[in-house]
Every structure is written in structure tokens, then in C-alpha cells.
KEGUVEX-148893 format. One line per field, with one value per residue (C-alpha): x, y, z; residue number from 1; residue in three letters. Coordinates in Angstrom, 3 decimals. Each point is the difference from the previous one (the first is absolute). Layout:
# residues N
xx = (X,...)
yy = (Y,...)
zz = (Z,...)
k = (NUM,...)
r = (ALA,...)
//
This chain:
# residues 340
xx = (21.197,-1.819,-2.109,3.164,1.395,-3.205,-0.097,3.635,-0.649,-2.753,2.421,2.611,-2.660,-0.701,3.685,0.792,-3.144,1.886,0.483,-2.406,-0.892,1.628,0.539,1.585,1.026,2.598,-0.795,1.475,0.518,3.582,-0.120,2.168,0.402,-1.736,-1.541,-1.454,-1.664,2.264,-1.085,1.828,-2.004,0.157,-1.659,-0.825,-1.669,0.081,1.112,0.484,-0.376,2.782,-0.347,1.480,0.883,1.328,0.849,-1.008,0.054,-3.068,0.390,-3.389,-0.755,-1.240,-3.122,2.330,3.747,2.783,1.952,-2.041,1.580,-1.011,-0.077,0.868,3.047,1.229,-0.865,2.016,3.131,-0.390,-0.488,3.070,2.383,-1.200,2.686,2.751,2.855,-2.405,-2.030,-3.771,-2.984,-1.566,-3.000,-3.048,-3.207,-1.015,-3.737,-1.519,-3.659,-1.324,-2.809,2.184,1.375,-1.799,3.203,2.761,2.935,2.958,1.481,3.580,1.685,1.060,3.751,0.054,2.441,0.888,-0.305,-0.334,0.084,2.500,0.256,1.177,3.010,1.378,-1.370,-0.483,1.679,0.352,1.776,3.245,-0.085,-1.057,3.191,-0.542,-3.652,1.093,2.493,-2.617,-2.592,2.075,1.373,-3.551,-0.836,2.939,-1.482,-3.323,1.912,1.302,-3.514,-1.441,-3.556,-1.148,0.176,-2.889,-1.828,0.628,1.822,-2.285,1.100,0.715,2.665,3.450,3.333,-0.132,-3.577,-0.970,0.589,-2.585,-2.773,0.490,0.372,-3.103,-2.062,0.752,-0.297,-3.571,-0.730,1.197,-2.031,-3.131,0.306,1.703,-2.065,2.012,3.250,3.022,2.993,2.667,-1.488,-0.292,3.594,1.165,-2.045,1.536,3.491,-0.601,-1.478,2.739,2.739,-1.048,2.042,2.283,-1.570,-0.607,2.867,-2.617,-3.785,-0.830,-2.647,-0.450,-1.687,-1.377,-0.097,3.222,0.726,0.392,-3.473,-0.802,1.963,-0.124,3.086,0.667,2.060,2.985,0.374,-1.530,-2.414,-2.766,-2.315,-0.291,-3.540,-2.306,0.575,-3.072,2.028,2.503,0.700,2.636,2.475,3.394,1.351,1.427,-3.579,-0.172,3.443,-0.910,-3.295,1.801,2.419,-2.679,0.715,-3.705,0.436,2.651,-1.163,1.503,3.042,2.258,2.877,-1.697,-2.321,-3.050,1.360,2.433,3.200,2.060,-1.152,3.204,0.130,-3.605,0.762,3.151,-1.896,-2.659,2.609,1.730,-3.269,-1.626,3.095,-1.019,1.564,-1.722,1.516,-0.474,-1.799,-2.336,-0.758,-0.686,-2.564,-1.803,0.193,-1.747,-2.533,-0.701,-0.696,-2.643,-1.480,-0.030,-1.616,-2.604,-0.959,-0.338,-1.950,-2.399,-0.236,-1.199,-2.441,-1.552,-0.706,-1.148,-2.461,-1.300,0.924,1.651,-0.635,3.409,1.692,3.402,-0.471,-0.357,3.045,2.313,-1.343,1.219,2.919,1.672,-0.582,1.897,2.894,0.281,-0.020,3.004,1.867,-0.918,1.306,3.308,0.368,-0.921,2.790,2.433,-1.180,1.176)
yy = (-66.334,-2.909,2.383,1.616,-3.449,-0.981,3.231,-0.357,-3.572,1.326,2.609,-2.649,-1.999,3.152,0.667,-3.646,-1.482,-3.237,-0.511,-2.408,-0.615,3.258,0.186,2.658,-0.814,0.826,3.671,2.284,3.712,1.279,3.084,3.042,2.405,3.276,-0.205,-3.489,-2.883,-3.027,-3.649,-3.305,-2.885,-3.405,-0.472,-3.477,-1.066,-2.604,0.901,-2.390,-2.987,1.365,1.158,3.472,1.585,3.551,2.157,3.573,3.491,2.183,3.777,1.756,3.706,0.853,2.095,2.879,0.258,1.697,0.444,0.555,-1.966,-1.442,-3.817,-0.156,2.153,-2.531,-2.986,1.503,-0.036,-3.721,-0.632,2.005,-1.563,-3.609,-2.224,2.601,0.343,1.932,-2.851,0.453,-2.368,-1.051,2.258,-1.880,2.024,3.635,0.515,3.483,-1.103,0.091,-2.482,-2.968,0.907,3.308,1.931,-0.219,-2.327,-1.803,-3.461,-1.312,-3.324,-0.493,-0.275,-2.796,-0.858,3.616,2.623,3.775,0.860,2.336,-2.348,-2.819,2.062,0.161,-3.279,-3.486,-1.915,2.893,2.221,-1.920,1.331,3.569,1.531,-2.011,1.079,3.604,-0.048,-1.549,2.555,3.010,-1.703,-0.511,3.599,1.030,-2.010,1.788,3.297,-1.040,-0.622,2.426,0.932,-0.403,-3.726,0.402,2.869,3.410,2.642,2.944,3.197,1.765,-2.496,1.467,-0.480,3.598,0.060,-3.583,0.768,2.790,-2.215,-2.565,2.569,1.909,-3.188,-0.951,3.599,0.005,-3.240,1.574,3.168,-2.055,-2.600,1.691,-0.093,2.784,1.978,-1.883,2.223,-2.632,-0.666,3.697,0.671,-2.849,1.230,3.458,-1.511,-2.111,2.783,2.470,-2.494,-2.091,-3.093,-0.198,-1.306,-3.727,-1.915,-2.056,-0.132,-3.603,-2.218,0.823,-2.811,2.466,-2.325,-2.023,-1.179,-3.023,-1.464,0.429,-2.910,-3.771,-1.889,-3.662,-1.762,-0.356,3.778,0.504,2.821,-1.656,2.924,3.774,0.965,3.034,1.973,2.200,3.227,-0.490,3.036,1.611,2.029,0.318,-3.414,1.659,0.179,-3.805,-0.251,2.587,-1.757,-3.317,1.615,1.565,-1.013,-0.667,-3.343,-1.173,1.743,-0.181,-1.579,2.837,-2.206,-1.750,1.797,-2.109,-2.357,-1.297,1.950,2.906,3.148,0.637,-3.568,0.200,3.243,-1.487,-3.056,2.254,2.225,-2.967,-1.473,3.229,1.638,3.178,1.978,0.727,3.411,0.728,3.350,-1.298,-3.129,2.065,2.059,-3.156,-1.459,3.085,-0.338,-3.594,1.266,2.342,-2.802,-2.404,2.554,0.751,-3.689,-0.198,3.273,-1.476,-3.128,1.998,1.936,-3.231,-1.156,3.415,0.347,-3.543,-1.081,-2.951,-1.560,-1.700,1.261,-0.708,3.116,2.102,-1.653,0.550,3.545,0.588,-2.328,-0.373,3.681,0.843,-2.300,1.552,3.490,-0.899,-1.294,3.155,2.296,-1.873,0.449,3.666,0.390,-1.382,2.300,3.542)
zz = (-2.188,-1.629,-2.053,-1.356,-0.849,-1.826,-1.975,-0.992,-1.166,-2.270,-1.324,-0.821,-1.855,-2.017,-0.751,-0.772,-1.587,-0.685,3.765,1.722,3.648,1.104,3.758,2.209,3.566,2.660,-0.526,2.672,0.387,0.080,2.181,-0.509,-2.887,-0.614,-3.447,-0.642,1.791,-0.475,0.174,-0.353,-1.517,-1.676,-3.388,-1.289,-3.248,-2.775,-3.481,-2.933,2.346,2.202,3.602,0.551,3.351,0.307,2.995,-0.701,1.480,-0.449,0.348,0.216,0.295,3.522,0.736,0.923,-0.314,1.892,-3.238,-3.156,-2.841,-3.358,0.002,-3.714,0.735,2.564,-2.199,-2.868,2.170,0.691,-3.697,-0.949,2.511,-0.013,-1.509,0.416,2.494,2.256,1.545,0.315,0.251,-3.295,-0.776,-1.274,-0.247,0.395,0.447,-0.070,0.033,3.612,-0.717,0.905,3.441,0.697,-0.692,-2.642,0.660,-1.489,0.484,0.180,0.591,3.616,0.573,2.552,2.763,0.729,2.713,-0.177,3.694,1.610,2.982,-2.223,-1.083,3.534,1.424,-1.420,-2.850,-2.446,2.529,-0.589,-3.577,0.621,-1.397,-3.195,-0.092,0.532,-2.847,-2.256,1.099,-0.994,-3.107,-1.274,0.860,-2.183,-2.878,0.441,-0.144,-3.440,-1.365,-2.547,1.084,-3.596,0.647,2.456,-1.692,-1.487,2.006,0.839,-1.691,3.301,1.114,-0.553,1.763,1.250,1.313,0.889,3.679,-0.070,-1.352,2.776,2.776,-1.136,-0.085,3.612,1.147,-1.342,1.847,3.249,-0.543,-0.680,2.750,2.950,3.188,1.599,-0.192,-1.387,0.865,-0.787,-3.420,-0.780,1.028,-2.225,-2.948,0.316,0.136,-3.091,-2.118,0.911,-0.903,-3.031,-0.853,-3.029,-3.240,-0.119,-1.581,-1.815,-0.241,0.819,1.553,3.682,1.934,2.552,3.040,-0.198,3.525,2.225,0.316,-3.692,-1.410,0.409,1.126,0.715,2.659,-2.348,-0.225,-3.453,-0.817,-1.978,-0.771,0.305,1.046,0.319,-3.192,0.408,0.399,-2.828,-2.148,-2.186,2.028,1.659,1.111,3.120,1.262,0.233,1.591,2.625,0.783,0.451,2.485,2.207,3.605,0.441,-1.788,2.478,3.188,2.597,-1.729,-1.147,-1.083,-2.919,-2.415,-0.741,2.724,-2.599,-0.724,1.301,-1.758,-1.951,-1.291,-1.211,-1.852,-1.559,-1.279,-1.520,-1.663,-1.622,-1.229,-1.207,-1.457,1.837,2.837,3.282,0.679,3.734,-0.376,-2.708,2.003,3.138,-1.932,-1.069,3.497,1.327,-2.791,1.026,3.507,-1.415,-2.093,2.948,2.297,-2.668,-0.070,3.791,0.040,-2.573,2.129,2.983,-2.189,-1.361,3.536,1.285,-2.894,0.620,-3.519,1.715,3.394,0.109,3.201,-1.558,-2.128,3.122,1.608,-2.971,-0.312,3.549,0.802,-3.423,-0.714,3.183,-0.876,-3.459,1.500,2.163,-3.054,-1.908,2.725,0.054,-3.760,0.205,2.532,-2.583,-2.796,-0.645)
k = (1,2,3,4,5,6,7,8,9,10,11,12,13,14,15,16,17,18,19,20,21,22,23,24,25,26,27,28,29,30,31,32,33,34,35,36,37,38,39,40,41,42,43,44,45,46,47,48,49,50,51,52,53,54,55,56,57,58,59,60,61,62,63,64,65,66,67,68,69,70,71,72,73,74,75,76,77,78,79,80,81,82,83,84,85,86,87,88,89,90,91,92,93,94,95,96,97,98,99,100,101,102,103,104,105,106,107,108,109,110,111,112,113,114,115,116,117,118,119,120,121,122,123,124,125,126,127,128,129,130,131,132,133,134,135,136,137,138,139,140,141,142,143,144,145,146,147,148,149,150,151,152,153,154,155,156,157,158,159,160,161,162,163,164,165,166,167,168,169,170,171,172,173,174,175,176,177,178,179,180,181,182,183,184,185,186,187,188,189,190,191,192,193,194,195,196,197,198,199,200,201,202,203,204,205,206,207,208,209,210,211,212,213,214,215,216,217,218,219,220,221,222,223,224,225,226,227,228,229,230,231,232,233,234,235,236,237,238,239,240,241,242,243,244,245,246,247,248,249,250,251,252,253,254,255,256,257,258,259,260,261,262,263,264,265,266,267,268,269,270,271,272,273,274,275,276,277,278,279,280,281,282,283,284,285,286,287,288,289,290,291,292,293,294,295,296,297,298,299,300,301,302,303,304,305,306,307,308,309,310,311,312,313,314,315,316,317,318,319,320,321,322,323,324,325,326,327,328,329,330,331,332,333,334,335,336,337,338,339,340)
r = (MET,GLN,GLU,LEU,ALA,ASP,ARG,PHE,ALA,ARG,TYR,VAL,SER,HIS,ARG,ARG,PRO,GLN,ALA,GLU,SER,VAL,GLN,VAL,ASP,SER,ILE,ALA,ARG,ILE,HIS,GLY,GLY,ALA,SER,ARG,GLU,THR,TYR,ARG,LEU,ARG,LEU,ARG,TYR,HIS,GLU,ARG,LYS,ARG,GLU,VAL,GLU,ARG,ARG,LEU,ILE,LEU,ARG,ARG,ASP,PRO,PRO,SER,SER,LEU,ILE,GLU,THR,ASP,ARG,SER,HIS,GLU,PHE,ARG,ALA,TYR,GLN,ALA,PHE,HIS,GLY,THR,ALA,VAL,PRO,VAL,PRO,GLU,PRO,LEU,TRP,LEU,GLU,GLU,ASP,PRO,GLN,TRP,LEU,GLU,ARG,PRO,PHE,PHE,VAL,MET,GLU,GLU,VAL,GLN,GLY,CYS,ASP,ALA,SER,LEU,LYS,GLY,LEU,SER,GLU,GLY,PRO,ALA,SER,ALA,HIS,ARG,GLU,GLN,ILE,GLY,ARG,GLU,LYS,TRP,ARG,ILE,LEU,GLY,LEU,ILE,ALA,ARG,THR,ASP,PRO,ARG,ARG,LEU,GLY,GLU,ILE,PRO,ASP,GLU,VAL,SER,PRO,GLU,ARG,CYS,TRP,GLU,ARG,GLU,LEU,SER,HIS,TRP,GLU,ARG,VAL,ILE,GLU,THR,ASP,SER,LEU,GLY,PRO,GLU,PRO,VAL,VAL,GLN,ALA,THR,LEU,ARG,ARG,LEU,ARG,ARG,ASN,PRO,PRO,PRO,PRO,ALA,GLN,ARG,ILE,ALA,VAL,VAL,HIS,GLY,ASP,TYR,ARG,SER,GLY,ASN,PHE,LEU,TYR,ASP,THR,SER,GLY,GLN,ILE,ARG,ALA,ILE,LEU,ASP,TRP,GLU,MET,TRP,HIS,ALA,GLY,ASP,PRO,LEU,GLU,ASP,LEU,ALA,TRP,SER,LEU,ASN,LEU,LEU,TRP,SER,TRP,PRO,ASP,ARG,GLU,ARG,VAL,GLY,ARG,LEU,LEU,PRO,ARG,GLU,GLU,ALA,ILE,ALA,VAL,TRP,GLU,ARG,SER,SER,GLY,LEU,ARG,ALA,ALA,PRO,GLU,ALA,LEU,LEU,TRP,TRP,GLU,LEU,PHE,THR,CYS,VAL,LYS,SER,LEU,ALA,ILE,TRP,ILE,SER,SER,ALA,ARG,GLU,TYR,ALA,ASP,ALA,LYS,SER,THR,ASP,PRO,MET,LEU,ALA,LEU,VAL,GLY,TRP,ILE,ILE,HIS,GLY,MET,GLN,GLU,ARG,ILE,THR,LEU,GLU,LEU,LEU,GLY,ARG,SER,LYS)
//
């Protein structure tokens, strides 16, 4: 870890040549996440006879990744939303040259005094404010659903209200075909159901966060959401995709009363509808909920494949590929039972 700290200090000296006596300490790995290595650190230096101390977050590309994403794509989301009503950490530097830390990375300011854990939503000081946190969570998601993707980058030509579902479904179907270690009858049944009964056209093509759930935002003990994290899978699409992902029972398991461990399902949907100005028609939302099951299962299937192919020795990948995969299959079967 010290070597990483020393190399990052040299990088800061390169980026800020006016900085003197650059030091990096208190560096620690933040575990979790599927696409980047994340570190918390303290940066100290002198500049213009003034001592500067900054708490930073470093997000570095891993040797192999469960979800292949473009770091500049994620960084662009932080740049676009910083300073707006959608709270995000301040983005500082994007570095594509691997000479500095062996692999590309980007750096953000740390939002201090916050928690992101699921446990903290049902236990501890913040749990007294979980309804407030829940209303804020889905209100912010509604604001994201109002955001034109052109603010973050050009919309690909193939994205249209009528066919955006097909692009997303085809992507995760390819992931499943590539990474499956064996038969996946629940996934295949769900894919057939989704293709035979496409959803209605999107009411709006907007920014879709792609992984909007409890665990991917920072909240404080007063019940305020301070930052939305993990934008690596954002894309232009149907905002119902994000709503459906946020409602997945996997994020509140085994609690079935409060989605995301925060609010009753219907209240969460109502908050989102008011904030987004869109309607979550039950049949359209059910389609996207089944889609999120396919997407979730694809991620856990890829997790198991990473471990089986020895691309990663982290046993957690094997566990989620088995245990979480099984939980998501149960949720999927329940939804299939509700569908026509």
C-alpha cells in the first residue's frame, strides 16, 4: 500500500507542479464494487506558503473486471452532475496513462461523515431517518430521469423510445451466453417472456444511472443523501429501467415491506412519479423489473465465471455467483408468476 501512496504522491507533484512536500498517507482500500479498485487517502502538501490537506477517493482500473466499463464515461457523469441538484463527489483528475499507477484511474474529493452501508439504514443513528432518506432517494432518481443524456455525452443513434429496451436486453443476453457455466433455465424463460412481450415506448429518453440502489449513495446521520455513487453503467434509455432496478427485492432482502430497506414500494413509486413527471404504468414497470432480474443474474453469472477462470482469486465472487444468484432466481420466479 505504501508503494501506491508514494506513486500517487509523485503523480500529484506532476499534476500540481506548484505543490511542495507532497505526502500521501492514511491510504486504505474500500472493498466492494465490480468495476474499479477504490481507495480512501489523505493528501498533504504546501502551496504558496500555505499547508493544504485534502481527503480523496482514488478509483483505479483493476487487472480484470466483472463489469467492463470506460473510466472516462463514469468520470463524465461526475463532471456533469457536480454542483447540481443531483449530489455527487467533486471530480478532480482523470488519468489514462498507466505509467503512474500501473493502470488508469480517476480521483474525487471524499464526502466525509457519511455511510453507504445497507446495515446503517436499518440500524444505528441514520435508521431513525430512513423514511426521509427513502423519499430523498427516489426524488433524486426522478431528477436523473429528467436529465437529457446530451448533458453527459451524445446519444447513440440506435437509442430510440421504441427500441431502447432491445439494446439493453441484447447486451445482457450476450453476457449470459458468454459467461454461463451451465444451463440457466430461469434466465432463459425470462428472456423468452421479455422478447415476446416488449414494453411500451419510453416516455422519455433520459440518463439512466444503471445501478441506482441502496448501497450506492452516501447518507449522513441527519437523513440527508450527500452523494450518488457508482456511475460506471450510466447510459441513455428508459427511466423506468432505473426505477425497476431500485425496487429489486435483492436490495432489501429479506425485508419485503420496504424496498431498499427504506420505503413501502408504492410510496417509493409515487415519490419518483412526482419528481420525474413520468408514470410508472404497472405492466411497463413489471417488464423492466423482469429485465433487471436478467441483468442482475448476468452480473452474478459473470462473477462466478471470473472466479472459475481464475481471473480473480477473491472467494466473494464465487459466493455471490452462488448465493446471490439463487436469491435473484427466487425473486425472478415470483415476478414471472405475476406476468401474463
